[in-house]
TORPA-279507 format. One line per 4 residues: their letters; for each residue x, y, z of N, C-alpha, C. Coordinates in steps of 0.1 Angstrom, whole numbers, plus 2048, in hexadecimal, padded with zeros to 3 digits. Last residue first. Example, Ala and Ser with C-alpha at 12.3 -4.5 7.8 and 13.67 -1.06 7.14 Angstrom:
<sites>
sa) 880,7EA,847,889,7F5,847,881,800,84F  884,7C7,84E,87B,7D3,84E,884,7DF,84E
</sites>
This chain:
<sites>
yhea) 93A,66B,597,93B,672,5A5,945,674,5AE  942,663,57F,937,66A,57D,934,674,58B  95C,650,580,95A,65F,578,94F,66A,57B  950,63C,591,959,644,597,95B,654,58D
ltla) 93E,62D,583,938,638,58B,940,63B,58D  951,625,56F,946,62E,56D,940,639,573  95D,615,583,966,61E,579,95C,629,574  948,5FF,589,94F,60C,592,954,617,58E
rrlr) 946,5F6,56B,937,5FA,571,940,606,57E  962,5EC,570,95C,5F8,561,951,5FD,567  95D,5D5,57F,967,5E2,582,962,5EB,579  94A,5C6,579,94C,5CE,584,954,5D9,585
dlff) 953,5BA,563,94A,5C7,560,948,5CA,571  96D,5AE,56C,96E,5B7,564,961,5C0,562  960,59B,579,965,59C,581,963,5AD,57A  954,58D,562,946,590,56C,950,5A0,575
enie) 96C,585,557,966,58F,552,95B,594,557  973,56D,567,97E,57D,56B,972,585,560  964,55A,55D,960,563,570,965,570,56F  96C,554,547,95E,55D,543,957,563,555
pyhg) 97D,547,54E,981,553,544,974,55C,54A  984,537,56B,97D,538,560,97E,545,55C  999,53B,57C,9A3,531,56E,994,535,569  98E,541,595,993,54E,589,99E,548,581
lgkf) 97E,52B,59F,97A,538,597,982,53F,58D  995,511,5A3,98B,51C,5AA,986,529,59B  99F,4F5,5A6,999,500,597,991,509,59F  9BC,4E2,5AD,9AF,4E5,5AE,9A8,4F3,5A6
cvgn) 9DB,4D9,595,9D1,4E0,5A4,9C6,4E1,5A1  9F4,4BD,594,9E4,4C7,591,9E2,4CF,59D  A18,4C5,586,A0C,4C5,58F,9FD,4C4,58C  A2B,4D9,578,A2A,4C8,576,A1F,4C1,580
gqaf) A18,4F0,56D,A1D,4EC,570,A24,4DE,56E  9F8,4E7,572,9FD,4F0,57A,A0E,4EB,579  9D4,4D9,568,9E3,4DB,567,9E7,4E8,56B  9B5,4DA,57E,9C2,4DF,570,9CF,4DE,574
tpcd) 99A,4CD,58A,9A6,4D0,58C,9AA,4D9,57C  97E,4C8,59E,982,4CA,58F,990,4D4,58E  97E,4AA,5B4,97B,4B8,5B1,984,4BD,5A3  96A,48F,5C5,974,493,5B5,971,4A3,5B8
vsfg) 961,471,5D0,965,481,5D3,969,482,5C7  94B,45A,5DD,95A,45E,5D5,958,46B,5D0  935,455,5F7,937,458,5EA,949,457,5E6  936,44A,60F,938,43C,60D,937,442,5F9
lgal) 937,45A,62A,930,455,629,92D,450,61A  953,459,62A,94E,451,630,940,44B,630  957,46E,611,95C,460,60F,956,453,61D  94E,484,61D,943,47A,614,948,472,611
asrw) 967,489,62D,956,484,636,94B,47D,629  97B,48D,61D,979,480,624,96A,47D,62A  975,4A4,610,971,497,606,971,488,612  96C,4B2,624,965,4AD,61D,967,4A3,615
sete) 986,4A7,63D,97F,4B1,630,974,4B0,62F  993,499,64D,98D,4A5,654,98B,4AF,647  9B2,48F,635,9A8,48B,641,9A6,498,646  9B6,49B,619,9BC,487,61E,9B1,485,62C
gmld) 9A6,4B4,60C,9B1,4AF,615,9B1,49E,61B  991,4BE,5FB,99B,4B7,5F6,9A5,4AB,601  98C,4D5,612,982,4D0,604,986,4C3,602  99F,4DE,623,992,4DD,623,985,4D5,61D
eeah) 9B6,4DE,610,9B4,4D7,61F,9A9,4D5,61E  9B0,4E8,5F5,9BB,4D9,5FA,9B8,4D3,607  99C,4F9,5F5,99C,4EC,5EE,9A5,4DF,5F2  9A9,50D,609,99B,504,60D,99F,4FB,606
mgaf) 9C4,510,5FA,9C4,50E,608,9BB,501,60E  9B1,518,5DE,9BE,513,5E8,9C0,50F,5EE  9A2,51F,5C4,9A5,516,5CE,9B1,50D,5D2  999,541,5C7,9A0,53C,5C5,9A3,52D,5CE
ymlp) 980,548,5C5,985,54A,5BC,994,543,5BE  963,531,5D0,970,538,5D4,97C,539,5C4  952,517,5CB,955,525,5C7,957,52D,5CE  963,4FE,5BD,960,505,5CB,95E,50E,5C7
iiri) 94F,4DA,5C1,953,4E3,5BB,95B,4F3,5C0  94F,4BA,5C3,956,4C6,5C8,955,4D0,5C1  939,4A0,5B9,945,4A8,5B3,94A,4B6,5BA  937,47B,5BE,936,48D,5C4,93E,496,5BF
rkcg) 928,45D,5BD,933,46B,5BA,92F,475,5BF  915,450,5C2,91D,44C,5CC,928,456,5C9  8F1,449,5C4,8F7,44D,5C0,906,44F,5CB  8D6,438,5C9,8E1,42C,5C4,8F0,439,5C6
kaaq) 8BE,43F,5D2,8C2,440,5C3,8CE,43A,5C2  8BF,441,5ED,8B4,434,5E4,8B5,43A,5D5  8D4,450,5FA,8D5,446,5F8,8CD,436,5EC  8D3,46D,5EF,8DB,466,5E4,8D7,455,5E6
eral) 8C4,472,601,8BF,478,5FA,8C3,46F,5EA  8DA,471,61E,8D0,464,620,8C2,469,60A  8ED,481,60D,8ED,471,615,8E3,46B,613  8EA,497,60C,8E9,491,605,8E9,47F,606
rafv) 8E2,49B,62A,8D6,49E,622,8D5,498,612  8FC,49B,635,8EC,494,636,8E6,494,632  907,4B3,626,90B,4A6,627,906,49A,62A  8F8,4C9,630,8F6,4C1,628,8FD,4B4,622
adrd) 901,4C7,64D,8F9,4C1,64D,8EF,4C0,63D  91C,4C8,64E,91A,4BC,64E,90A,4BB,64E  919,4E0,63E,920,4D2,63A,91D,4C9,63A  908,4FB,63E,90B,4F2,64A,912,4E5,63F
pvge) 904,518,62A,8FE,50D,62B,905,4FE,636  914,521,648,909,51C,640,908,522,635  933,51E,655,926,528,65B,91B,51C,64C  94F,515,640,94B,51E,650,93F,520,64C
iaaa) 947,508,627,953,506,62B,951,509,63A  925,500,61F,935,50F,621,93B,503,62B  915,4F5,5FE,91A,4F7,60D,925,4F8,60C  8FE,4EA,5EA,90B,4F2,5ED,90D,4EF,5FD
avnp) 8F5,4D2,5CB,8F6,4DA,5DA,8FE,4E4,5DF  8E5,4C4,5B0,8EF,4CD,5BA,8F1,4D6,5C3  8D4,4B5,59F,8E0,4AE,5AD,8EA,4B9,5AC  8C0,4C6,595,8BC,4BB,598,8C8,4B2,5A2
yldr) 8C2,4E6,597,8CC,4E0,58E,8C1,4D2,59B  8B2,503,5A5,8B4,4FF,594,8B9,4F1,58F  8AD,4FC,5BF,8A0,4F9,5B0,8A6,4FD,5A3  8C8,4FB,5C2,8C2,4ED,5CA,8AF,4E8,5C0
vlqe) 8D0,513,5C3,8D9,50A,5B8,8CA,4F8,5BB  8C5,521,5D4,8C3,521,5C6,8C1,518,5BB  8CA,519,5F6,8BA,517,5EC,8BA,518,5D6  8E7,524,5E9,8E3,515,5F1,8D1,510,5EB
vgmy) 8E2,53A,5E7,8E9,535,5DD,8E6,526,5E0  8D6,543,5FF,8CB,545,5F3,8D3,53D,5EA  8E8,540,613,8DA,537,613,8D4,533,604  8FC,551,608,8FF,545,60B,8F3,53B,60A
vtnv) 8EC,567,60F,8F2,568,5FC,8F6,557,5FC  8E7,56D,629,8D9,56A,61F,8E3,564,614  902,56A,632,8F8,561,634,8EF,561,62E  90B,587,62E,909,57B,624,908,56F,624
pdaa) 903,593,64A,8F7,594,641,8FA,58A,631  90A,580,669,90B,587,65E,906,583,64F  903,573,678,8FC,57C,67B,901,58B,66C  913,561,683,907,55D,67F,8FF,566,677
lptg) 935,554,676,928,561,67B,91E,564,679  944,54C,663,940,542,675,933,550,67A  938,545,63E,93A,54F,64C,936,549,658  942,539,61F,938,53A,62D,93F,544,635
hlal) 94D,52E,604,957,52C,612,94F,533,61B  944,511,5FB,93C,51E,5FA,94A,51F,607  93C,4FC,5E0,943,4FF,5ED,946,50D,5E9  923,4E5,5D1,92C,4F4,5CF,932,4F6,5E1
lnlg) 922,4C9,5C1,925,4CE,5D6,930,4DE,5D0  90E,4AF,5B6,91B,4BC,5B2,917,4C4,5C0  911,48E,5AD,90A,49C,5B1,916,4A6,5B2  90E,478,590,911,482,59F,905,489,59F
eepa) 8FD,46E,578,90F,469,577,915,470,589  8E7,47A,574,8EA,469,571,8FA,465,574  8EA,499,572,8E7,48C,57D,8E8,47E,57F  910,49C,566,902,496,565,8FD,493,56D
lfeg) 924,4B2,57A,923,4A5,573,90E,49F,574  932,4CF,56F,923,4CA,577,925,4BC,574  93E,4E4,567,948,4D9,569,940,4D1,571  930,4F8,55A,935,4EB,54E,93B,4E2,558
qvva) 923,501,56F,91A,4FB,56F,926,4F2,55F  932,51B,573,93A,50F,578,930,504,576  921,52A,55E,932,52E,55A,936,51F,562  90B,52C,56C,90A,52A,55C,915,527,557
lter) 914,537,584,910,52B,587,90E,52A,577  913,550,57C,91E,54B,583,924,544,581  8FA,55B,57A,907,55A,56B,911,555,56A  8F2,559,592,8ED,550,585,8F9,54E,57B
vfrw) 8FF,56D,59D,8FC,565,5A3,8F9,556,594  8F8,581,591,907,584,58E,902,56F,595  8DE,585,598,8DF,583,588,8EE,57F,589  8DF,58C,5B1,8DB,583,5AF,8DD,579,59B
rhll) 901,59C,5B8,8EE,59F,5B4,8E9,58E,5B0  919,598,5C2,911,59E,5C9,904,5A2,5C4  92D,581,5BC,91D,57B,5BE,915,58D,5C1  945,590,5B8,93F,587,5B1,933,588,5AC
tegl) 940,5B4,5C4,946,5A0,5C1,93F,59D,5BB  944,5D5,5B5,93E,5C5,5BD,941,5BF,5BE  95F,5EF,5BD,952,5E5,5B7,94B,5DC,5BC  95D,60D,5D2,95D,5F9,5D2,954,5F6,5C7
farl) 973,628,5CC,961,623,5CD,966,616,5D0  97C,644,5E4,97A,636,5DE,972,62E,5DE  989,65F,5E5,97E,65A,5E2,983,64A,5DD  99F,66B,5FC,99F,661,5F3,991,661,5EC
gpfy) 9A6,678,612,9AE,67B,608,9AC,676,5FB  9A9,65A,62E,9A5,664,62A,9AF,66C,61D  98C,63C,62A,997,63F,624,998,651,620  971,637,62F,97A,63E,638,985,644,633
ecte) 96B,627,61A,95D,630,61C,96B,63B,625  97F,615,610,97D,61C,609,978,626,60D  97C,60A,62E,989,610,62B,984,615,620  95F,5FA,62B,965,605,637,96F,611,637
alqq) 964,5EA,614,95A,5F7,613,95A,603,620  977,5D8,620,97C,5E3,613,96F,5EE,611  969,5CB,632,971,5D6,639,972,5DC,62F  94E,5C2,623,949,5CF,62A,958,5D2,630
yetg) 966,5AD,61A,95A,5B6,610,957,5C3,614  962,59B,62F,974,5A5,627,969,5AD,61E  94E,594,630,952,59E,63E,95D,5A4,63A  93C,596,612,93E,590,61E,947,595,627
pfvh) 932,58F,5F8,932,59A,5FD,931,59A,609  94A,574,5E6,93A,57B,5EF,93C,58A,5F4  95A,577,5D7,952,56F,5D0,941,576,5D8  971,592,5CE,972,58A,5D6,962,583,5D4
lpqv) 98C,5A1,5C6,984,597,5BE,981,58B,5C5  97E,5C3,5C6,981,5B6,5CC,97E,5AB,5C4  98B,5E4,5BE,980,5DA,5B5,988,5CC,5BB  986,606,5BE,988,5F8,5C6,982,5E9,5C5
varr) 98D,61C,5B2,988,618,5AD,98A,60B,5B6  998,63F,5BE,99D,630,5B9,991,62B,5B7  9A3,660,5B6,992,657,5BC,99E,64D,5B8  9B6,66E,5B5,9AE,674,5C2,9A1,66D,5C1
ygqa) 9DB,667,5B9,9CE,666,5B4,9C1,66C,5BB  9F1,66F,5BA,9EC,677,5B9,9DD,678,5B0  A02,65C,5CC,A04,65F,5BE,9FE,66A,5B6  9F6,65D,5E0,A04,65E,5E3,A07,667,5D5
evqa) 9E1,64B,5DF,9DA,65B,5DE,9E9,662,5DF  9E7,633,5DA,9E7,632,5CF,9E2,647,5D6  9FB,62C,5F4,A02,62D,5E9,9FB,636,5DE  9E0,62E,600,9E7,637,60A,9F4,637,5FD
lteq) 9D0,616,5F2,9CE,622,5F4,9D5,62E,5FD  9E6,607,602,9E7,606,5F1,9DE,60E,5F3  9E3,605,61F,9EF,60A,616,9F2,60C,604  9C5,5FE,61B,9D0,609,622,9D6,60B,61E
lgpl) 9C7,5E1,612,9C2,5EA,60B,9C9,5FA,60C  9E9,5D5,617,9DE,5D4,617,9D5,5E0,611  A05,5C6,607,9F9,5D0,60C,9EF,5D0,60A  A16,5AC,60D,A14,5B1,606,A09,5BD,60B
dkrk) A2A,597,61A,A2E,5A3,61A,A26,5A9,60B  A24,579,618,A2B,57D,60E,A2A,58B,609  A1C,579,637,A24,56E,632,A2B,576,627  A08,58D,63B,A17,590,644,A1E,585,63C
riie) 9F5,58B,623,9FC,59B,625,A08,594,62D  9EC,56F,62D,9F2,575,620,9FE,57F,621  9E1,57C,641,9E8,573,645,9F1,570,639  9CC,589,63D,9DA,593,646,9E6,588,640
stya) 9BF,594,61F,9C4,584,628,9CC,58A,62D  9BD,5A1,60C,9B4,5A5,614,9B8,59B,620  9D3,5B9,5F7,9D0,5AA,5FB,9C8,5AC,608  9D4,5D1,5D8,9D4,5CA,5E7,9CE,5C0,5EE
wfve) 9E2,5E1,5BE,9E0,5D1,5C1,9E1,5D3,5CF  9DB,5F6,59D,9E3,5EE,5AC,9DF,5E5,5B5  9E9,5FC,582,9DD,5F8,589,9E7,5F1,598  9E8,611,568,9F7,60B,577,9E4,608,57D
egpf) 9E6,609,545,9E1,60D,553,9EB,60A,560  9EE,5FC,531,9F6,609,532,9F4,613,542  9CE,5F2,528,9DE,5F7,523,9E3,5FD,528  9B7,5E3,535,9BF,5F2,538,9CB,5F3,531
eaal) 9B5,5CB,52B,9A8,5D3,528,9AD,5DF,52E  9CE,5BB,52C,9CC,5BD,522,9BE,5CD,521  9CE,5BD,549,9DA,5C9,53F,9D3,5CC,534  9C0,5AE,54D,9BB,5BA,556,9C6,5BF,54C
rarf) 9C4,597,545,9BE,599,541,9B7,5AB,547  9DE,593,557,9DD,592,54A,9D3,59B,542  9D0,592,56F,9DA,59D,56E,9DB,5A0,55D  9C3,579,56B,9BB,589,56E,9C5,591,56C
lelv) 9DE,568,56D,9D2,564,55F,9C5,574,561  9E5,56E,586,9E9,574,57C,9E5,56E,569  9D8,55F,597,9D7,570,591,9DC,574,589  9DF,54B,596,9CF,54D,593,9CE,55D,58C
gaar) 9EE,544,5AC,9F2,548,599,9E8,547,590  9E9,53C,5BD,9EB,54C,5BC,9ED,550,5B0  9EB,51E,5BD,9DD,524,5BA,9E2,537,5BD  A00,514,5CF,9FF,519,5C2,9F1,520,5BA
tssg) 9FA,52E,5EF,9FA,523,5EA,9FD,524,5D8  9F1,544,5F9,9FE,53D,5FB,9FD,536,5F2  9DE,55E,5EB,9DF,54C,5EE,9EE,54B,5F1  9C2,577,5F2,9D5,570,5EA,9D4,563,5EF
faai) 9AE,587,5E8,9B1,583,5F1,9BD,579,5F6  9B1,5AA,5DC,9AE,599,5DB,9B1,596,5E9  9A6,5C4,5CA,9A7,5C0,5D6,9A6,5AF,5D1  9B8,5D8,5B4,9AE,5CB,5B5,9B1,5C5,5C3
viap) 9B4,5FB,5A8,9B4,5F3,5B4,9AF,5E8,5B9  9BA,61B,595,9B1,60D,595,9B8,600,59E  9B1,639,59B,9BC,62D,59B,9B2,622,59A  99E,64B,582,9A1,647,594,9AE,63E,591
hkkl) 9AC,66C,573,9A3,661,577,9A8,657,580  9BD,682,57F,9AF,689,576,9A4,676,578  9D6,689,596,9CD,683,588,9C2,683,584  9E7,6A7,598,9DE,69D,59F,9D9,698,591
kplr) A08,6A4,59A,9FE,6A7,58E,9F0,6A2,596  A1E,6A8,5BD,A17,6A0,5AC,A0F,6A6,5A9  A29,6C9,5C6,A20,6BB,5C9,A18,6B6,5BA  A39,6DD,5C4,A42,6D3,5C3,A33,6C3,5BF
mkrg) A2E,6F2,5C2,A2E,6EF,5B4,A39,6DE,5B8  A27,6F5,5DB,A1B,6EF,5D8,A21,6F0,5C6  A41,6FA,5EA,A3C,6EF,5EE,A2D,6E9,5E1  A45,70F,5E1,A4B,70D,5DC,A49,6F9,5DD
iygh) A2E,720,5EC,A2C,71D,5DD,A38,712,5D7  A3A,71F,606,A31,71D,603,A26,718,5F2  A5B,711,602,A51,722,60A,A44,717,607  A72,708,5FC,A6D,704,60C,A5D,708,611
rhm) A81,715,5EF,A7A,70C,5E7,A6E,702,5F3  A77,739,5EB,A7C,72C,5F3,A6F,722,5E9  A79,74E,5D0,A6A,743,5D1,A75,736,5DC
</sites>
C-alpha cells in the first residue's frame, strides 16, 4: 500500500468527532472591559469540564488590533480538527446586524453544520428576565431616574429596531423612573433627553443613573456615555442633571459595569448554549 495512494490517504484522515464543537462568538474589547470574558470562560469551563472551546470575534477592529480570529477562521479550525457539527453561541445582547452576519456564515460554511444560538434578548421573556437582573442597580423613584443605554443601529430598515423600540416602551410601562436610549439610531438619545428634562422639571429630579445594556462596558461607556465631552453625561449635565454609572473595582482602578459582570446574565447565555447543543444533537 503506497502511503500517498487512496487507501493511505483515507487511513491518515482524522477520526470524525460525533459531538458538536462549542464556539463562543464575542464582539471583543480593547479596553480593560475585556477582562469580563474571563468570568465567562471560568463559568464555561465549570459547565463543560475538559471540553475544548473555540472562540471567534466579530469586531474587525478588535481582530486586527489583537490578532484574533473571526468566525470563518474559527469554523475552519473546527472542521480541520474532525468536527462535522458546531454550535456557535454569541455573547451579543441584541439580534442585530452582527448576529445576522453570524447566521449567514453558519448557514453557508462548507463541510460543517453550524447551529447558531440565540442572543441575550432574543425573546420578550428574555428581556423581562434581564431587566429583573439589572433593576438591582436602579435608583428608587425618590432618588432619581434610570437610563438604559442601548447600542442601537444607524440603519433605519434594520429589523432589530423593533426590539430597541420595544425595550424602550416596555421599561416606560413597567417602571415609573426608567427610560432607554440608543447610542446610534432609536430610541433617539436627544429626543429622550429632551423628554426627560420636560417631565422632570416639575418634579425637581436632578439625578440620572446610566446603566449600559451592553455585555462590555468598554469604550462606549468610557467615551460615549461617561466621557468628559460630547457624551451622554455632558449632555445631561447641560440639562441640569447629575449623572453616575454603576462601577466595579478592578486592580487599582474602577471600571464601568457591563452585563457580563452579572452572574445571572452569564447563566442566561449558558441556557442559550445548552438549547443549541440539544438541537444540534437531534438535527
